[in-house]
KOLTORLUM-415515 format. One record per residue: x negated, y, z of N, C-alpha, C in turn; residue number from 1. Coordinates in steps of 0.05 Angstrom, whole numbers, m for minus. Each point is the difference from the previous one (the first is absolute). Example, Ala and Ser with C-alpha at 12.3 -4.5 7.8 and 13.67 -1.06 7.14 Angstrom:
2
{n.px:m264	n.py:m114	n.pz:156	ca.px:18	ca.py:24	ca.pz:0	c.px:m18	c.py:24	c.pz:0	pos:1} $
{n.px:7	n.py:21	n.pz:m14	ca.px:m16	ca.py:24	ca.pz:1	c.px:15	c.py:22	c.pz:14	pos:2} $
// end
This chain:
84
{n.px:961	n.py:1206	n.pz:m1151	ca.px:26	ca.py:12	ca.pz:2	c.px:20	c.py:m19	c.pz:11	pos:1} $
{n.px:m2	n.py:m25	n.pz:m7	ca.px:20	ca.py:m19	ca.pz:9	c.px:0	c.py:m2	c.pz:30	pos:2} $
{n.px:m24	n.py:0	n.pz:12	ca.px:m2	ca.py:m2	ca.pz:29	c.px:11	c.py:25	c.pz:13	pos:3} $
{n.px:m5	n.py:24	n.pz:m12	ca.px:11	ca.py:25	ca.pz:11	c.px:31	c.py:0	c.pz:m2	pos:4} $
{n.px:11	n.py:m14	n.pz:m19	ca.px:29	ca.py:m1	ca.pz:m3	c.px:13	c.py:m22	c.pz:17	pos:5} $
{n.px:m17	n.py:m14	n.pz:16	ca.px:11	ca.py:m19	ca.pz:19	c.px:0	c.py:m29	c.pz:m9	pos:6} $
{n.px:m11	n.py:m5	n.pz:m23	ca.px:m1	ca.py:m28	ca.pz:m9	c.px:m23	c.py:m15	c.pz:14	pos:7} $
{n.px:4	n.py:m25	n.pz:5	ca.px:m20	ca.py:m17	ca.pz:13	c.px:m22	c.py:m6	c.pz:m20	pos:8} $
{n.px:m23	n.py:12	n.pz:4	ca.px:m22	ca.py:m2	ca.pz:m20	c.px:m10	c.py:m29	c.pz:m2	pos:9} $
{n.px:0	n.py:m15	n.pz:22	ca.px:m9	ca.py:m28	ca.pz:m1	c.px:18	c.py:m17	c.pz:m17	pos:10} $
{n.px:26	n.py:4	n.pz:2	ca.px:19	ca.py:m15	ca.pz:m17	c.px:m5	c.py:7	c.pz:m30	pos:11} $
{n.px:m4	n.py:25	n.pz:m5	ca.px:m5	ca.py:9	ca.pz:m28	c.px:m25	c.py:m13	c.pz:m11	pos:12} $
{n.px:m21	n.py:1	n.pz:16	ca.px:m26	ca.py:m12	ca.pz:m9	c.px:3	c.py:m30	c.pz:m4	pos:13} $
{n.px:14	n.py:m14	n.pz:18	ca.px:4	ca.py:m29	ca.pz:m3	c.px:15	c.py:m5	c.pz:m26	pos:14} $
{n.px:20	n.py:16	n.pz:m6	ca.px:16	ca.py:m4	ca.pz:m24	c.px:m16	c.py:4	c.pz:m26	pos:15} $
{n.px:m15	n.py:22	n.pz:m1	ca.px:m13	ca.py:6	ca.pz:m25	c.px:m26	c.py:m16	c.pz:m4	pos:16} $
{n.px:m11	n.py:m12	n.pz:21	ca.px:m25	ca.py:m15	ca.pz:m3	c.px:5	c.py:m30	c.pz:m1	pos:17} $
{n.px:25	n.py:m8	n.pz:m7	ca.px:6	ca.py:m28	ca.pz:m4	c.px:m19	c.py:m11	c.pz:m21	pos:18} $
{n.px:m2	n.py:m26	n.pz:m3	ca.px:m20	ca.py:m12	ca.pz:m18	c.px:m1	c.py:14	c.pz:m27	pos:19} $
{n.px:m25	n.py:3	n.pz:m10	ca.px:m4	ca.py:14	ca.pz:m26	c.px:m19	c.py:m17	c.pz:m17	pos:20} $
{n.px:5	n.py:m26	n.pz:0	ca.px:m18	ca.py:m19	ca.pz:m13	c.px:m5	c.py:6	c.pz:m30	pos:21} $
{n.px:20	n.py:10	n.pz:m14	ca.px:m2	ca.py:4	ca.pz:m29	c.px:m3	c.py:30	c.pz:m7	pos:22} $
{n.px:m4	n.py:16	n.pz:20	ca.px:m2	ca.py:29	ca.pz:m5	c.px:m25	c.py:7	c.pz:m16	pos:23} $
{n.px:3	n.py:17	n.pz:m20	ca.px:m23	ca.py:11	ca.pz:m15	c.px:m11	c.py:24	c.pz:15	pos:24} $
{n.px:18	n.py:16	n.pz:11	ca.px:m8	ca.py:24	ca.pz:14	c.px:15	c.py:1	c.pz:27	pos:25} $
{n.px:m16	n.py:m4	n.pz:21	ca.px:12	ca.py:0	ca.pz:27	c.px:13	c.py:27	c.pz:6	pos:26} $
{n.px:m13	n.py:21	n.pz:m7	ca.px:12	ca.py:27	ca.pz:5	c.px:27	c.py:4	c.pz:m14	pos:27} $
{n.px:1	n.py:m10	n.pz:m25	ca.px:26	ca.py:2	ca.pz:m15	c.px:22	c.py:m16	c.pz:13	pos:28} $
{n.px:m7	n.py:m24	n.pz:9	ca.px:19	ca.py:m17	ca.pz:14	c.px:10	c.py:13	c.pz:25	pos:29} $
{n.px:m18	n.py:10	n.pz:16	ca.px:7	ca.py:13	ca.pz:25	c.px:18	c.py:24	c.pz:m5	pos:30} $
{n.px:m8	n.py:17	n.pz:m19	ca.px:16	ca.py:24	ca.pz:m7	c.px:28	c.py:m8	c.pz:m10	pos:31} $
{n.px:1	n.py:m20	n.pz:m18	ca.px:26	ca.py:m8	ca.pz:m11	c.px:18	c.py:m11	c.pz:22	pos:32} $
{n.px:m11	n.py:m17	n.pz:18	ca.px:17	ca.py:m11	ca.pz:21	c.px:9	c.py:22	c.pz:19	pos:33} $
{n.px:m17	n.py:19	n.pz:6	ca.px:8	ca.py:22	ca.pz:17	c.px:22	c.py:17	c.pz:m12	pos:34} $
{n.px:m2	n.py:5	n.pz:m26	ca.px:21	ca.py:16	ca.pz:m14	c.px:26	c.py:m15	c.pz:m1	pos:35} $
{n.px:m1	n.py:m27	n.pz:m3	ca.px:25	ca.py:m16	ca.pz:m1	c.px:14	c.py:m1	c.pz:27	pos:36} $
{n.px:m14	n.py:5	n.pz:22	ca.px:13	ca.py:0	ca.pz:26	c.px:21	c.py:22	c.pz:2	pos:37} $
{n.px:m3	n.py:22	n.pz:m15	ca.px:19	ca.py:22	ca.pz:0	c.px:6	c.py:9	c.pz:29	pos:38} $
{n.px:m21	n.py:6	n.pz:14	ca.px:3	ca.py:10	ca.pz:28	c.px:15	c.py:26	c.pz:0	pos:39} $
{n.px:19	n.py:2	n.pz:19	ca.px:16	ca.py:24	ca.pz:2	c.px:m13	c.py:20	c.pz:19	pos:40} $
{n.px:7	n.py:24	n.pz:m4	ca.px:m8	ca.py:22	ca.pz:18	c.px:m30	c.py:0	c.pz:7	pos:41} $
{n.px:m16	n.py:5	n.pz:m21	ca.px:m29	ca.py:1	ca.pz:4	c.px:m10	c.py:27	c.pz:10	pos:42} $
{n.px:18	n.py:17	n.pz:8	ca.px:m8	ca.py:25	ca.pz:12	c.px:m10	c.py:20	c.pz:m19	pos:43} $
{n.px:6	n.py:m2	n.pz:m26	ca.px:m11	ca.py:20	ca.pz:m19	c.px:12	c.py:27	c.pz:4	pos:44} $
{n.px:24	n.py:2	n.pz:12	ca.px:12	ca.py:25	ca.pz:4	c.px:m5	c.py:11	c.pz:29	pos:45} $
{n.px:m17	n.py:m13	n.pz:14	ca.px:m6	ca.py:9	ca.pz:27	c.px:m25	c.py:18	c.pz:0	pos:46} $
{n.px:2	n.py:22	n.pz:14	ca.px:m22	ca.py:19	ca.pz:0	c.px:m21	c.py:m9	c.pz:20	pos:47} $
{n.px:m24	n.py:11	n.pz:m2	ca.px:m21	ca.py:m6	ca.pz:19	c.px:8	c.py:10	c.pz:28	pos:48} $
{n.px:14	n.py:22	n.pz:1	ca.px:9	ca.py:10	ca.pz:26	c.px:19	c.py:m20	c.pz:14	pos:49} $
{n.px:17	n.py:m13	n.pz:m16	ca.px:19	ca.py:m19	ca.pz:11	c.px:m14	c.py:m26	c.pz:8	pos:50} $
{n.px:m22	n.py:m6	n.pz:m13	ca.px:m15	ca.py:m25	ca.pz:7	c.px:m17	c.py:4	c.pz:24	pos:51} $
{n.px:m6	n.py:24	n.pz:8	ca.px:m18	ca.py:6	ca.pz:22	c.px:15	c.py:m6	c.pz:27	pos:52} $
{n.px:m11	n.py:m17	n.pz:17	ca.px:13	ca.py:m6	ca.pz:25	c.px:4	c.py:26	c.pz:17	pos:53} $
{n.px:22	n.py:0	n.pz:14	ca.px:6	ca.py:24	ca.pz:16	c.px:m21	c.py:6	c.pz:21	pos:54} $
{n.px:m13	n.py:m21	n.pz:11	ca.px:m20	ca.py:4	ca.pz:21	c.px:m29	c.py:3	c.pz:m12	pos:55} $
{n.px:m2	n.py:4	n.pz:m26	ca.px:m26	ca.py:5	ca.pz:m12	c.px:m11	c.py:27	c.pz:9	pos:56} $
{n.px:m26	n.py:4	n.pz:m1	ca.px:m12	ca.py:26	ca.pz:7	c.px:11	c.py:22	c.pz:m18	pos:57} $
{n.px:m1	n.py:24	n.pz:10	ca.px:10	ca.py:23	ca.pz:m16	c.px:m14	c.py:3	c.pz:m27	pos:58} $
{n.px:m26	n.py:m6	n.pz:0	ca.px:m14	ca.py:2	ca.pz:m26	c.px:11	c.py:m19	c.pz:m21	pos:59} $
{n.px:9	n.py:m24	n.pz:9	ca.px:12	ca.py:m19	ca.pz:m19	c.px:25	c.py:11	c.pz:m12	pos:60} $
{n.px:16	n.py:14	n.pz:17	ca.px:25	ca.py:12	ca.pz:m10	c.px:m6	c.py:23	c.pz:m20	pos:61} $
{n.px:m21	n.py:15	n.pz:6	ca.px:m8	ca.py:22	ca.pz:m18	c.px:m9	c.py:m11	c.pz:m27	pos:62} $
{n.px:m17	n.py:m21	n.pz:1	ca.px:m10	ca.py:m12	ca.pz:m25	c.px:23	c.py:m12	c.pz:m16	pos:63} $
{n.px:18	n.py:m13	n.pz:14	ca.px:23	ca.py:m13	ca.pz:m14	c.px:18	c.py:21	c.pz:m13	pos:64} $
{n.px:4	n.py:23	n.pz:14	ca.px:16	ca.py:21	ca.pz:m12	c.px:m14	c.py:11	c.pz:m25	pos:65} $
{n.px:m26	n.py:3	n.pz:1	ca.px:m15	ca.py:10	ca.pz:m23	c.px:m1	c.py:m19	c.pz:m23	pos:66} $
{n.px:1	n.py:m26	n.pz:6	ca.px:m2	ca.py:m21	ca.pz:m21	c.px:24	c.py:1	c.pz:m18	pos:67} $
{n.px:22	n.py:10	n.pz:9	ca.px:24	ca.py:1	ca.pz:m17	c.px:2	c.py:25	c.pz:m17	pos:68} $
{n.px:m18	n.py:19	n.pz:3	ca.px:1	ca.py:24	ca.pz:m16	c.px:m10	c.py:m5	c.pz:m29	pos:69} $
{n.px:13	n.py:13	n.pz:m19	ca.px:m9	ca.py:m3	ca.pz:m28	c.px:m29	c.py:9	c.pz:m1	pos:70} $
{n.px:m16	n.py:m15	n.pz:m16	ca.px:m28	ca.py:6	ca.pz:m3	c.px:m18	c.py:m13	c.pz:20	pos:71} $
{n.px:12	n.py:m13	n.pz:21	ca.px:m17	ca.py:m13	ca.pz:20	c.px:m13	c.py:m25	c.pz:m11	pos:72} $
{n.px:m21	n.py:m9	n.pz:11	ca.px:m14	ca.py:m24	ca.pz:m10	c.px:18	c.py:m24	c.pz:2	pos:73} $
{n.px:15	n.py:m2	n.pz:22	ca.px:18	ca.py:m23	ca.pz:4	c.px:22	c.py:1	c.pz:m21	pos:74} $
{n.px:11	n.py:23	n.pz:m6	ca.px:21	ca.py:2	ca.pz:m20	c.px:m10	c.py:m7	c.pz:m28	pos:75} $
{n.px:m25	n.py:8	n.pz:m7	ca.px:m11	ca.py:m7	ca.pz:m26	c.px:m4	c.py:m30	c.pz:m1	pos:76} $
{n.px:m9	n.py:m13	n.pz:21	ca.px:m5	ca.py:m29	ca.pz:1	c.px:27	c.py:m14	c.pz:m4	pos:77} $
{n.px:21	n.py:9	n.pz:13	ca.px:26	ca.py:m13	ca.pz:m2	c.px:10	c.py:2	c.pz:m29	pos:78} $
{n.px:m4	n.py:23	n.pz:m13	ca.px:10	ca.py:2	ca.pz:m27	c.px:m16	c.py:m18	c.pz:m19	pos:79} $
{n.px:m26	n.py:m4	n.pz:5	ca.px:m16	ca.py:m18	ca.pz:m17	c.px:9	c.py:m29	c.pz:4	pos:80} $
{n.px:9	n.py:m7	n.pz:24	ca.px:6	ca.py:m28	ca.pz:6	c.px:30	c.py:m7	c.pz:m2	pos:81} $
{n.px:16	n.py:20	n.pz:m6	ca.px:29	ca.py:m6	ca.pz:m1	c.px:7	c.py:m14	c.pz:m26	pos:82} $
{n.px:19	n.py:m19	n.pz:1	ca.px:8	ca.py:m14	ca.pz:m24	c.px:15	c.py:18	c.pz:m19	pos:83} $
{n.px:m2	n.py:m5	n.pz:m25	ca.px:16	ca.py:15	ca.pz:m20	c.px:m15	c.py:20	c.pz:m13	pos:84} $
// end
């Protein structure tokens, strides 16, 4: 999501993967560091249709439009993964 929102993914990776010599859980350290970055505008309010490039094939636009409908597989996945 950070990359879709325009953040430089390489900079983020460099920041969160700084030395972890005393870490008990690498995944917890990575997660915690990423959360502390408080990245803005992660695109959570952006629809699939809005994310689809204008020059994408027509089928991509049709799928993106369907992904935003209630009950769609993408909508269910978003609700499972959304914070809160």
